[in-house]
C-alpha positions in Angstrom: 0.0 0.0 0.0 1.3 3.4 -0.8 2.1 5.7 2.1 -0.6 8.1 0.8 -3.3 5.4 0.3 -6.1 6.6 2.6 -9.4 5.0 1.6 -10.3 3.9 5.1 -13.3 1.7 5.7 -14.0 3.6 8.9 -16.2 6.6 8.0 -15.6 8.3 11.3 -11.8 8.1 11.0 -9.3 10.3 9.4 -8.8 9.4 5.8 -5.3 8.7 6.6 -3.3 8.4 9.9 0.4 8.8 10.2 0.5 6.0 12.7 -1.0 3.7 10.1 0.4 5.0 6.9 4.1 5.4 7.8 4.4 9.0 6.8 7.2 9.6 9.2 7.2 13.3 8.5 7.1 15.9 11.2 3.7 17.3 12.0 3.3 20.8 10.8 2.6 21.9 14.4 4.8 19.7 16.5 1.8 18.8 18.7 0.6 22.3 19.2 -1.2 25.0 17.3 0.7 28.2 16.6 -0.7 31.5 17.5 -1.6 33.8 14.6 1.2 36.1 15.5 3.7 33.4 14.5 2.6 33.4 10.9 4.6 36.2 9.2 5.2 36.8 5.6 8.6 36.1 4.0 9.8 39.6 4.6 9.0 39.4 8.3 6.0 41.7 8.1 2.9 40.3 9.8 0.0 40.3 7.4 -3.5 41.4 8.6 -5.6 38.4 9.7 -9.2 38.3 10.8 -8.8 34.8 12.2 -6.5 33.5 15.0 -5.8 29.8 15.7 -7.6 29.6 19.0 -9.8 26.6 19.0 -8.7 25.4 15.6 -7.8 21.7 15.3 -4.2 21.0 14.1 -4.0 19.3 10.7 -1.4 17.3 8.9 0.2 18.8 5.8 3.7 17.4 5.5 3.5 14.2 3.4 6.8 14.1 1.6 9.3 11.3 2.0 12.3 11.5 -0.3 12.7 8.4 -2.4 16.1 6.7 -2.3 16.8 7.5 -5.9 16.2 11.2 -5.3 18.2 11.1 -2.0 21.2 9.6 -3.8 21.4 12.6 -6.3 24.5 14.7 -5.6 24.4 18.5 -5.4 26.1 18.6 -8.8 23.5 16.3 -10.3 20.7 18.4 -8.8 22.2 21.6 -10.1 22.7 20.0 -13.6 19.1 18.8 -13.7 17.7 22.3 -12.8 20.0 24.0 -15.3 18.9 21.7 -18.1 15.2 22.2 -17.3 15.5 26.0 -16.6 14.4 25.6 -12.9 15.3 28.3 -10.5 14.5 27.9 -6.8 14.5 30.1 -3.7 13.7 29.3 0.0 15.1 27.4 2.9 15.6 23.6 2.7 14.5 23.3 -0.9 13.8 19.6 -1.7 15.5 18.0 -4.7 13.5 17.7 -7.9 12.2 14.2 -9.0 13.0 12.6 -12.3 10.0 10.3 -12.6 6.4 9.9 -11.3 7.4 6.9 -9.2 10.0 9.0 -7.4 7.3 11.3 -5.9 5.5 8.3 -4.2 1.9 9.2 -5.3 -0.6 6.5 -4.4 -1.2 3.8 -7.0 -4.6 5.0 -8.0 -3.1 8.4 -8.9 -0.3 6.8 -10.8 -2.8 4.8 -12.7 -4.5 8.0 -13.9 -1.2 9.5 -14.9 -0.4 6.5 -16.9 -3.9 6.5 -18.5 -3.4 10.1 -19.5 -0.3 9.1 -21.4 2.2 11.3 -19.5 5.8 10.1 -19.9 7.7 12.2 -17.4 6.9 15.2 -15.0 7.1 18.6 -16.5 9.7 21.0 -15.0 7.2 22.7 -12.8 5.9 19.3 -11.6 9.3 17.8 -11.0 10.3 20.6 -8.6 6.8 21.7 -7.5 5.5 18.4 -6.3 8.1 17.8 -3.6 7.7 21.4 -2.4 3.9 21.2 -2.3 3.9 17.8 -0.5 6.2 19.1 2.2 3.3 21.4 3.3 5.1 24.7 2.9 3.6 27.7 1.1 4.7 27.8 -2.6 5.1 30.4 -5.3 5.2 28.9 -8.7 6.0 30.9 -11.8 5.8 29.2 -15.2 4.3 30.0 -18.6 0.8 28.8 -19.5 0.6 25.2 -20.6 3.5 24.1 -18.4 1.5 21.6 -16.3 0.7 23.9 -13.3 -2.7 22.4 -12.8 -1.6 19.0 -11.9 1.4 20.5 -10.0 -1.1 21.6 -7.4 -4.1 19.2 -7.9 -2.2 15.9 -7.2 -0.8 17.2 -3.9 -4.2 18.5 -3.1 -5.7 15.0 -3.4 -3.0 13.7 -1.1 -3.8 16.6 1.3 -7.6 15.9 1.3 -7.1 12.2 1.9 -5.2 12.9 5.1 -7.9 15.2 6.6 -10.9 14.2 8.7 -14.0 13.2 6.7 -16.3 16.1 6.0 -19.2 16.5 8.5 -22.6 17.9 7.7 -22.3 21.7 7.2 -18.6 21.6 6.5 -17.2 23.6 3.6 -14.4 22.4 1.3 -10.9 21.3 2.4 -9.2 22.6 -0.9 -10.2 25.9 -2.5 -8.9 26.9 -5.9 -9.5 30.4 -7.1 -9.4 31.0 -10.9 -9.9 34.2 -12.9 -12.4 32.9 -15.5 -15.2 30.4 -15.9 -13.4 28.6 -18.7 -10.3 28.0 -16.6 -12.3 27.0 -13.6 -14.1 24.4 -15.6 -10.9 23.0 -17.1 -9.5 22.7 -13.6 -12.6 20.9 -12.4 -12.2 18.4 -15.2 -8.8 17.5 -14.0 -9.9 17.4 -10.4 -12.7 15.0 -11.3 -10.4 12.8 -13.4 -7.7 12.4 -10.8 -9.9 12.5 -7.6 -12.6 10.0 -8.6 -10.6 7.0 -7.6 -10.4 8.1 -4.0 -14.0 9.4 -4.1 -13.1 13.0 -3.7 -16.0 15.2 -4.6 -15.6 18.6 -6.3 -17.7 21.4 -7.7 -17.1 24.4 -9.8 -18.6 27.8 -8.6 -18.8 30.6 -11.3 -21.3 33.2 -12.4 -23.4 33.3 -15.6 -25.3 30.1 -14.8 -28.2 29.3 -12.3 -27.0 29.0 -8.7 -29.3 26.0 -7.9 -27.0 23.1 -9.0 -23.9 24.8 -7.4 -25.8 25.3 -4.1 -26.9 21.7 -4.0 -23.3 20.5 -4.5 -22.1 22.7 -1.7 -24.9 21.6 0.7 -24.1 17.9 0.0 -20.5 18.6 0.9 -17.5 18.7 -1.4 -13.8 18.4 -0.6 -12.6 20.6 -3.5 -14.2 23.8 -4.6 -12.9 25.5 -7.8 -14.4 29.0 -8.0 -14.2 32.4 -9.5 -14.0 35.1 -6.8 -17.3 36.9 -7.4 -19.7 33.9 -7.3 -17.8 32.4 -4.3 -18.4 35.5 -2.3 -22.0 35.4 -3.3 -22.2 31.8 -2.0 -20.4 32.8 1.3 -22.7 35.8 1.9 -25.8 33.6 1.2 -24.5 31.1 3.8 -24.5 28.3 1.2 -20.9 27.4 2.3 -18.1 28.4 4.5 -14.3 28.3 4.5 -13.6 27.1 8.0 -12.3 23.7 6.8 -10.1 25.1 4.1 -6.4 24.1 4.8 -5.1 24.1 1.2 -5.6 27.3 -0.8 -4.6 27.7 -4.5 -4.6 31.1 -6.4 -4.3 30.1 -10.0 -3.3 32.7 -12.6 -2.9 35.2 -9.8 -1.6 37.8 -12.2 -4.7 37.5 -14.4 -6.9 37.9 -11.4 -5.2 41.1 -10.5 -5.5 42.3 -14.1 -9.2 41.7 -13.9 -9.5 43.7 -10.7 -10.2 40.9 -8.3 -7.8 41.9 -5.5 -10.6 43.2 -3.1 -12.5 39.9 -3.6 -9.4 37.8 -3.1 -8.6 39.6 0.2 -12.1 39.2 1.4 -12.1 35.4 0.7 -8.6 34.9 2.1 -9.6 36.7 5.3 -12.1 34.0 6.0 -9.6 31.1 5.8 -7.6 29.9 8.8 -4.2 31.6 8.7 -2.2 28.3 9.2 -3.4 27.0 5.8 -1.0 25.9 3.1 -1.2 28.5 0.2 0.0 27.9 -3.3 0.4 30.9 -5.5 0.7 30.3 -9.3 1.4 32.9 -11.9 2.6 33.1 -15.5 4.3 36.4 -14.9 5.7 38.2 -11.8 4.8 41.9 -11.8 5.3 43.9 -8.6 1.6 43.8 -7.8 1.5 40.0 -7.8 4.6 39.9 -5.6 3.1 42.4 -3.2 0.0 40.3 -2.7 2.1 37.1 -2.3 4.0 38.8 0.5 0.8 39.3 2.5 -0.7 35.9 2.0 2.3 33.5 2.2 4.6 32.5 5.1 8.1 31.2 4.5 7.4 30.1 1.0 9.3 28.1 -1.5 9.7 29.8 -4.9 10.1 28.0 -8.1 10.5 29.7 -11.5 10.5 27.9 -14.8 12.5 29.8 -17.4 12.7 33.6 -16.7 10.8 35.3 -13.9 10.3 38.1 -16.4 8.5 35.9 -18.9 5.5 37.4 -20.5 4.4 34.8 -23.0 5.2 31.2 -24.0 8.7 31.4 -25.6 7.7 28.4 -27.8 5.3 30.6 -29.8 6.7 32.4 -32.9 5.4 35.9 -33.0 5.0 38.3 -36.0 4.0 41.9 -35.7 2.3 43.7 -38.6 1.5 47.4 -38.2 -1.3 48.6 -40.4 -3.8 51.4 -40.5 -7.4 51.0 -39.2 -8.8 50.8 -42.7 -6.4 48.1 -43.7 -7.0 45.7 -40.7 -9.8 43.6 -42.1 -8.2 43.0 -45.5 -4.9 42.1 -43.8 -6.7 39.7 -41.6 -8.4 38.0 -44.6 -5.1 37.8 -46.4 -3.5 36.1 -43.4 -6.4 33.6 -43.1 -6.0 32.8 -46.8 -2.3 32.2 -46.2 -2.5 30.0 -43.1 -5.9 28.2 -43.3 -4.6 24.7 -43.4 -7.0 22.9 -41.0 -5.5 24.4 -37.9 -7.8 26.2 -35.4 -7.3 29.9 -35.4 -7.9 32.2 -32.4 -8.3 36.0 -33.2 -8.0 38.3 -30.1 -10.0 41.5 -30.0 -9.9 44.5 -27.7 -13.6 44.8 -27.4 -16.8 42.6 -27.3 -18.3 44.7 -30.0 -15.3 44.1 -32.2 -15.7 40.4 -31.7 -19.3 40.4 -32.8 -18.6 42.8 -35.8 -15.7 40.8 -37.2 -17.4 37.5 -36.6 -20.4 38.6 -38.6 -18.2 40.0 -41.4 -16.1 36.9 -41.6 -19.2 34.7 -41.8 -20.7 36.8 -44.5 -17.5 36.3 -46.4 -17.7 32.6 -46.0 -15.3 32.0 -43.1 -16.5 29.5 -40.4 -16.2 31.8 -37.4 -17.7 32.0 -33.9 -17.1 34.4 -31.1 -16.7 34.3 -27.3 -16.7 37.1 -24.8 -18.0 38.2 -21.4 -21.5 39.2 -22.6 -22.3 35.6 -23.9 -24.3 33.3 -21.7 -22.4 30.4 -20.1 -24.3 27.9 -22.3 -23.3 29.8 -25.4 -19.7 30.1 -24.3 -19.5 26.4 -23.6 -21.1 25.6 -27.0 -18.7 27.9 -28.9 -15.7 26.4 -27.1 -16.8 22.8 -27.8 -17.4 23.7 -31.5 -13.9 25.3 -31.7 -12.1 22.5 -29.9 -13.8 19.9 -32.1 -12.8 21.8 -35.2 -16.4 22.3 -36.4 -15.8 26.0 -36.3 -12.0 26.4 -36.8 -11.9 30.2 -36.3 -12.9 31.9 -33.1 -12.8 35.6 -32.2 -12.4 36.4 -28.5 -11.7 39.0 -25.9 -9.1 38.3 -23.2 -11.7 36.0 -21.5 -9.9 33.3 -23.6 -6.3 34.6 -22.9 -5.4 31.8 -20.5 -5.6 28.1 -20.5 -7.9 27.7 -23.6 -6.0 24.9 -25.2 -5.2 22.9 -22.1 -5.3 19.1 -22.4 -6.3 19.1 -26.1 -4.0 16.8 -28.2 -2.6 18.3 -31.4 -4.3 21.6 -30.7 -2.8 24.3 -33.0 -3.7 27.9 -32.5 -2.5 31.1 -34.3 -3.2 34.2 -32.3 -3.8 37.4 -34.1 -4.0 40.5 -31.9 -6.5 42.8 -33.5 -8.1 45.9 -31.9 -11.0 46.4 -34.3 
């Protein structure tokens, strides 16, 4: 049995007990709960907290046991591995990266899902991020979109959930993942469902633009993992449909994007309702000062892992061409580009405005180009349909505002996109 296997037959017991599973790792609290004053950010400044730890039950969050193969790696081998995979790390007692899925010691039912998905080896962010996350420390992860960040935090989340007490009636989630857009939240939920099903971990996705009823029912039944956009989650909290008292594993995915969209007040409001001794994982594709400042207030003694450059702004594997044309030439230039590149690939055209999306979509369709559009004024049902048509190749051209700027092509084999930035 894996040291993380926790599917206990006793419904009143912890999903996993260190005494039974052979964790061997030190408890995060050494037998006692810290006071809130002991949790300081990594500059030593104490962030404001609305909760203290009085009366809160200690919880286990250190699950990492280094495999013999990883332990045998010399400092020179570790340095060479990180250099080859462009991994930069910061923090105290940073664990060595892993070379294979077996090295991390995930339970067999998780490894089976990894094998089924066809993954050959961990991505760079997973190789270094998994040991960090499993040690229970706060974590900053910076890597370009499409680098495997979702599984970098979801698989440790499954291990974390399985080690906590079973949910009681009225309990909120154990894991909370905040995402900037509905589309990204839905994609995260798909992965959570795929990898959490074998250990019977329930999840739900909370986002606006759809009826609240099904989401409320999921929350009332009890779910271990909630993936949410900030606005709808606050609505659920204020309506007393859920609470965040049980959250011990918090993920902020695409943190830079959430700040760009003006979600900082909502994020602060949500985080203020979560116990301050939680484990927080902070993921971003870029690292502007605003993101760093927020991280300093939410994280304590974090690890930091950067894949590539901390100044990265886009996926460096994408070839970019810039054409500067006058306003009157834009549409003709766009059509000429479509004629040159239309080879069966799916083409994503970014617009500055929702109105521009609709106008160009109508014009392209009138000229015989199979085009659909997606933006924030579309209903969720229409957005889901447009995405499914685009991903299936039934409508190979899609215009979009920045609602589709992150994560659109995740987990789609042979998904080819040309991005044209047009401000019609």
